[in-house]
Backbone bond lengths (Angstrom), bond angles and torsions (degrees), N, CA, C in turn:
res aa  C-N    CA-C-N  psi(-1)  N-CA   C-N-CA  omega(-1)  CA-C   N-CA-C  phi
1 M - - - 1.445 - - 1.519 110.30 -
2 G 1.265 116.46 125.44 1.448 120.33 178.18 1.522 110.45 -94.30
3 S 1.303 116.74 152.14 1.460 119.57 176.76 1.528 108.28 -113.92
4 K 1.295 114.76 146.85 1.455 120.50 -178.29 1.522 108.28 -99.27
5 R 1.292 116.72 131.80 1.454 121.40 179.47 1.522 109.73 -96.79
6 L 1.302 115.30 141.49 1.462 120.88 176.18 1.519 108.63 -108.87
7 G 1.287 116.16 133.76 1.457 120.42 176.10 1.516 110.87 -76.80
8 L 1.321 116.71 160.58 1.447 123.04 -179.44 1.529 111.78 -57.04
9 A 1.307 117.83 -42.71 1.465 121.38 -179.43 1.530 110.71 -60.78
10 R 1.328 116.88 -40.92 1.468 120.76 -179.84 1.523 110.83 -67.72
11 V 1.332 117.85 -41.21 1.467 121.60 177.69 1.527 110.01 -62.32
12 E 1.333 117.50 -44.76 1.460 121.26 178.31 1.521 111.14 -60.81
13 A 1.320 117.96 -43.15 1.464 121.93 179.41 1.519 110.50 -62.82
14 L 1.316 117.58 -42.00 1.466 120.78 178.99 1.521 111.25 -63.87
15 L 1.329 117.47 -42.52 1.462 120.94 179.61 1.526 111.76 -67.22
16 E 1.321 117.94 -40.69 1.455 121.53 179.99 1.528 111.75 -64.70
17 N 1.304 117.93 -31.80 1.462 121.89 -179.21 1.522 113.29 -87.30
18 L 1.320 117.59 -5.35 1.453 121.50 178.76 1.518 108.75 -72.73
19 K 1.309 117.96 117.85 1.459 121.76 -174.94 1.524 110.21 -114.35
20 R 1.309 116.12 59.66 1.453 122.28 179.04 1.511 109.07 -127.94
21 E 1.320 115.18 155.69 1.447 119.72 172.34 1.517 108.35 -81.20
22 I 1.291 115.22 144.64 1.453 119.72 174.87 1.519 106.68 -98.19
23 K 1.311 117.22 118.94 1.454 121.93 179.61 1.526 107.93 -93.12
24 L 1.316 114.55 118.35 1.453 119.85 -178.77 1.518 108.74 -94.71
25 G 1.292 117.11 126.91 1.457 121.90 -178.20 1.515 112.23 -96.28
26 A 1.334 114.69 -175.80 1.455 121.28 179.45 1.522 109.38 -57.94
27 G 1.298 115.69 141.05 1.455 120.33 178.43 1.516 114.35 85.67
28 T 1.345 117.89 -4.20 1.457 120.90 178.64 1.520 109.10 -75.12
29 S 1.297 117.02 137.85 1.452 121.60 179.78 1.519 109.65 -122.13
30 L 1.304 115.54 135.48 1.454 121.17 173.33 1.525 106.67 -113.71
31 G 1.287 116.11 72.23 1.457 121.63 -177.33 1.511 111.74 -53.66
32 G 1.317 115.87 131.46 1.455 120.75 177.94 1.517 114.60 84.27
33 A 1.339 118.09 -2.88 1.471 120.31 179.38 1.525 109.03 -65.38
34 K 1.309 116.58 136.83 1.459 121.38 -179.03 1.511 109.68 -124.81
35 R 1.313 116.25 151.93 1.459 120.90 175.59 1.520 108.58 -79.81
36 I 1.316 115.77 148.12 1.460 121.15 179.16 1.522 107.84 -85.76
37 I 1.319 116.28 126.26 1.462 122.95 -179.13 1.524 108.11 -108.78
38 E 1.341 116.09 132.58 1.463 120.60 176.92 1.520 108.92 -133.25
39 N 1.325 117.00 126.40 1.461 121.76 178.71 1.527 109.26 -84.39
40 V 1.332 116.44 132.46 1.462 121.67 -179.55 1.525 108.61 -115.67
41 T 1.338 116.01 123.75 1.470 121.48 -178.42 1.521 112.51 -122.75
42 A 1.348 116.99 -3.73 1.468 121.64 -178.02 1.527 108.32 -151.95
43 A 1.321 116.00 172.05 1.463 121.70 -178.27 1.527 111.00 -50.68
44 K 1.333 115.41 140.88 1.464 120.55 -177.48 1.517 108.93 -149.89
45 T 1.329 116.68 136.31 1.459 122.36 171.74 1.516 107.09 -105.82
46 L 1.325 116.11 121.49 1.457 121.15 -176.46 1.524 110.94 -80.75
47 T 1.340 115.46 155.54 1.460 122.68 -179.58 1.520 109.46 -123.74
48 E 1.321 115.80 176.77 1.465 121.00 176.91 1.532 110.56 -57.60
49 G 1.316 117.19 -36.38 1.456 122.01 -178.30 1.522 114.40 -67.79
50 D 1.331 116.86 -10.91 1.461 120.67 179.74 1.522 112.75 -87.65
51 S 1.323 117.33 -4.11 1.462 120.73 -179.50 1.517 110.90 -58.60
52 G 1.322 115.90 136.01 1.455 122.19 177.55 1.512 114.48 91.01
53 K 1.312 118.15 -8.37 1.467 120.99 -177.81 1.528 111.75 -78.34
54 V 1.322 114.29 158.21 1.457 122.83 168.38 1.519 105.53 -107.47
55 F 1.327 116.31 120.15 1.463 121.34 179.76 1.526 108.27 -101.27
56 T 1.338 116.16 115.98 1.456 119.77 174.22 1.519 107.28 -88.01
57 I 1.310 115.74 136.78 1.459 120.75 -173.79 1.517 110.08 -108.07
58 D 1.324 114.82 127.05 1.454 123.08 176.78 1.523 106.93 -110.57
59 A 1.331 116.14 106.85 1.467 121.52 -174.22 1.520 113.04 -94.67
60 D 1.323 118.41 14.51 1.470 121.45 -176.50 1.521 114.12 -67.62
61 G 1.339 118.24 -42.01 1.463 121.40 -172.07 1.512 114.13 -67.95
62 S 1.316 116.79 -72.03 1.457 121.89 -179.75 1.523 108.48 -159.47
63 A 1.324 115.95 171.00 1.464 120.69 177.30 1.530 108.52 -66.33
64 F 1.335 117.09 145.91 1.459 120.48 176.98 1.517 110.61 -157.60
65 D 1.346 115.56 166.74 1.464 123.07 178.90 1.522 110.48 -109.43
66 I 1.329 114.93 144.29 1.460 122.55 168.78 1.525 104.32 -114.70
67 T 1.337 117.29 114.71 1.463 121.77 -174.87 1.524 110.45 -97.32
68 L 1.336 115.11 127.76 1.466 121.34 178.45 1.520 109.48 -72.68
69 P 1.335 117.81 153.78 1.471 119.31 179.96 1.527 111.63 -66.52
70 A 1.321 116.66 142.00 1.469 121.48 174.75 1.525 107.96 -75.39
71 N 1.320 116.61 140.86 1.473 121.94 177.29 1.522 112.11 50.80
72 A 1.313 116.28 50.97 1.464 120.87 -178.52 1.520 111.23 -65.33
73 T 1.303 115.36 150.49 1.453 121.68 175.80 1.526 109.27 -62.35
74 V 1.316 116.28 142.21 1.459 120.81 176.22 1.522 108.26 -55.81
75 G 1.322 116.32 129.66 1.461 121.21 -178.95 1.517 114.13 98.68
76 W 1.344 117.55 -7.88 1.465 119.67 177.30 1.524 106.60 -59.77
77 H 1.340 117.25 135.08 1.454 120.03 -179.34 1.526 110.82 -152.00
78 A 1.320 114.42 155.67 1.463 120.48 177.74 1.523 108.89 -157.51
79 T 1.323 114.70 160.57 1.458 121.98 175.00 1.521 107.55 -122.08
80 F 1.324 116.02 138.54 1.462 122.55 179.12 1.525 107.08 -118.73
81 L 1.322 117.18 126.30 1.449 122.68 -172.18 1.523 110.27 -127.74
82 M 1.335 116.08 124.72 1.467 120.50 178.36 1.523 108.32 -73.28
83 A 1.343 115.33 113.13 1.460 120.57 -175.55 1.528 112.97 -110.39
84 D 1.334 117.11 -16.03 1.460 120.57 -179.88 1.523 107.74 -151.70
85 V 1.320 116.60 103.19 1.463 120.81 -174.23 1.523 111.81 -82.47
86 A 1.311 114.88 153.24 1.462 122.66 176.72 1.522 107.13 -160.22
87 S 1.314 116.94 -166.32 1.461 120.73 -177.17 1.525 112.49 -92.67
88 N 1.332 118.27 12.02 1.462 121.85 -177.14 1.528 111.79 -99.34
89 D 1.349 115.92 137.17 1.467 120.69 173.61 1.521 109.55 -76.49
90 I 1.328 116.55 138.16 1.455 122.29 174.53 1.528 106.48 -120.96
91 D 1.332 116.92 120.83 1.465 122.30 -176.34 1.520 111.60 -104.77
92 I 1.330 116.22 136.02 1.463 123.03 168.17 1.519 104.55 -101.64
93 V 1.331 116.75 114.98 1.460 122.06 -167.98 1.526 110.74 -114.58
94 A 1.327 116.23 132.76 1.466 121.18 173.89 1.523 108.23 -76.62
95 A 1.323 117.30 138.41 1.467 121.26 179.02 1.528 110.79 -66.07
96 T 1.325 116.92 -28.53 1.454 122.25 177.53 1.523 107.77 -114.52
97 A 1.330 118.13 132.06 1.463 123.03 -175.11 1.525 112.19 -60.97
98 D 1.325 114.33 150.34 1.467 123.33 172.04 1.524 113.96 59.35
99 T 1.316 118.20 42.29 1.460 119.37 -177.35 1.527 114.04 -123.27
100 I 1.336 118.24 12.72 1.462 120.35 178.25 1.525 109.10 -107.23
101 E 1.314 115.49 125.83 1.468 123.03 177.67 1.517 107.68 -124.83
102 G 1.329 118.14 157.91 1.455 119.14 175.00 1.506 112.72 150.08
103 V 1.317 115.85 -148.87 1.464 121.43 -176.08 1.524 110.38 -140.10
104 L 1.322 114.91 141.69 1.461 123.26 174.52 1.522 106.47 -104.96
105 V 1.319 118.32 118.13 1.461 121.17 -176.91 1.525 109.77 -110.21
106 D 1.334 115.00 117.17 1.460 123.50 168.72 1.533 104.64 -146.93
107 A 1.307 119.40 -151.77 1.466 119.95 -179.23 1.534 111.86 -66.21
108 S 1.337 117.49 -20.41 1.469 122.58 178.29 1.527 109.02 -130.31
109 P 1.351 118.55 79.68 1.471 120.99 -176.28 1.525 112.93 -57.14
110 T 1.342 115.60 141.22 1.466 121.52 177.52 1.529 108.85 -137.71
111 N 1.326 115.26 162.42 1.470 120.56 178.04 1.512 111.24 -90.19
112 M 1.324 116.32 148.23 1.465 122.78 167.18 1.513 104.83 -97.60
113 N 1.320 116.91 129.84 1.456 119.55 -179.76 1.517 108.56 -138.06
114 A 1.314 116.99 116.01 1.464 123.04 178.94 1.529 111.44 51.81
115 A 1.326 116.39 49.43 1.463 121.12 179.92 1.521 110.74 -87.51
116 D 1.323 115.29 155.79 1.465 122.79 175.41 1.521 111.63 -95.36
117 K 1.341 115.00 -29.98 1.458 118.36 -175.58 1.525 110.86 -154.53
118 I 1.320 113.61 157.41 1.461 123.00 173.85 1.519 105.65 -116.96
119 T 1.336 116.83 134.06 1.461 120.80 -175.26 1.520 111.80 -120.24
120 F 1.344 115.71 127.56 1.454 120.77 164.38 1.526 103.75 -80.71
121 V 1.328 117.21 111.27 1.460 121.86 -171.37 1.528 110.65 -79.30
122 G 1.345 115.30 118.59 1.456 121.68 179.45 1.515 111.54 -59.38
123 G 1.321 116.90 135.40 1.455 121.80 179.33 1.521 113.28 82.92
124 T 1.338 118.40 -11.63 1.467 121.92 179.42 1.520 111.07 -119.41
125 S 1.331 117.15 -43.49 1.464 121.83 178.98 1.527 109.20 -58.95
126 V 1.318 116.13 143.59 1.460 120.12 -177.56 1.527 111.04 -117.82
127 L 1.308 115.66 162.27 1.452 122.68 178.78 1.531 109.49 -54.37
128 G 1.329 116.06 129.14 1.463 121.41 179.52 1.516 114.46 96.39
129 D 1.334 118.78 -10.41 1.467 119.90 174.97 1.524 108.18 -57.55
130 Q 1.338 116.69 144.32 1.461 118.02 -177.70 1.512 112.82 -148.27
131 V 1.338 114.15 156.74 1.461 123.26 175.12 1.526 107.02 -129.32
132 E 1.326 115.95 130.50 1.465 121.92 172.52 1.515 106.52 -110.90
133 I 1.329 117.25 134.83 1.457 120.77 -175.72 1.530 110.21 -138.52
134 V 1.341 116.03 142.82 1.462 121.15 -178.61 1.531 109.81 -145.78
135 S 1.330 115.69 146.27 1.465 121.41 174.57 1.525 107.68 -100.14
136 T 1.339 116.71 122.14 1.461 119.75 -179.08 1.521 113.12 -103.98
137 D 1.331 116.68 -15.08 1.471 118.46 -179.52 1.526 112.85 -136.48
138 G 1.319 117.78 5.59 1.455 121.25 178.64 1.517 114.70 89.52
139 T 1.346 117.60 -11.30 1.464 119.75 -179.95 1.527 113.07 -130.14
140 T 1.321 118.20 -25.15 1.464 121.55 -178.75 1.520 109.39 -109.74
141 W 1.324 115.30 137.42 1.456 122.05 176.65 1.516 108.65 -100.91
142 F 1.314 116.99 133.95 1.455 121.47 173.53 1.518 107.11 -111.52
143 A 1.337 115.11 129.18 1.456 120.03 -173.75 1.513 110.65 -132.33
144 R 1.314 113.99 152.32 1.453 120.03 168.45 1.516 106.53 -138.58
145 S 1.303 114.07 137.17 1.462 118.90 -177.33 1.519 109.06 -123.81
146 F 1.307 114.26 152.57 1.453 121.11 179.17 1.522 107.56 -132.88
147 S 1.339 116.41 122.40 1.453 119.76 -179.65 1.520 109.73 -128.60
148 G 1.315 115.44 142.61 1.453 121.77 176.52 1.517 112.71 -84.61
149 A 1.330 117.51 1.51 1.461 121.60 -179.67 1.524 109.61 -135.34
150 N 1.320 117.05 137.95 1.463 119.62 175.26 1.523 109.38 -58.49
151 G 1.342 116.26 126.03 1.467 120.97 179.72 1.514 113.52 76.61
152 G 1.326 118.87 12.01 1.461 121.39 179.13 1.510 112.46 -67.54
153 I 1.335 115.69 -30.20 1.470 122.23 175.59 1.514 107.18 -130.43
154 T 1.328 116.13 130.95 1.467 120.56 179.58 1.523 110.08 -127.95
155 A 1.326 115.26 165.14 1.465 121.40 175.32 1.521 107.95 -131.41
156 T 1.343 115.82 135.95 1.466 119.97 179.74 1.514 109.31 -135.73
157 G 1.294 116.76 161.15 1.439 118.67 179.50 1.458 111.20 178.83
């Protein structure tokens, strides 16, 4: 029985043309993988390509909105981290009204129920406050926030 050898160029071509998702199971390690960090200093509308990013928020300039993608793919997720506090409110806004659910955690935890937006409250939010958000059905956002100050992060709708 003879064996056929493949050259490196042929192996590379085969891998580049492979159009499948790789499903990583338990115990899989992606050594050296890093999260993508993006600093936000002005209004921004997020896209599908922003899923998985950590957005650091610089509230020095002026108040602004960060708008979540409309009809996001199931599993879309992001983290928002207060990296530079100031007296400006920074809002994370759902593209469709009343679609944010979850919990606000500070010294007095409260529920978010049918909210339109989550606000890092200027003058109250502290360095390191964060919001994690995920789409589980393509239309509803589930969020949890952590603030080092009572009322540092609020939800309204």
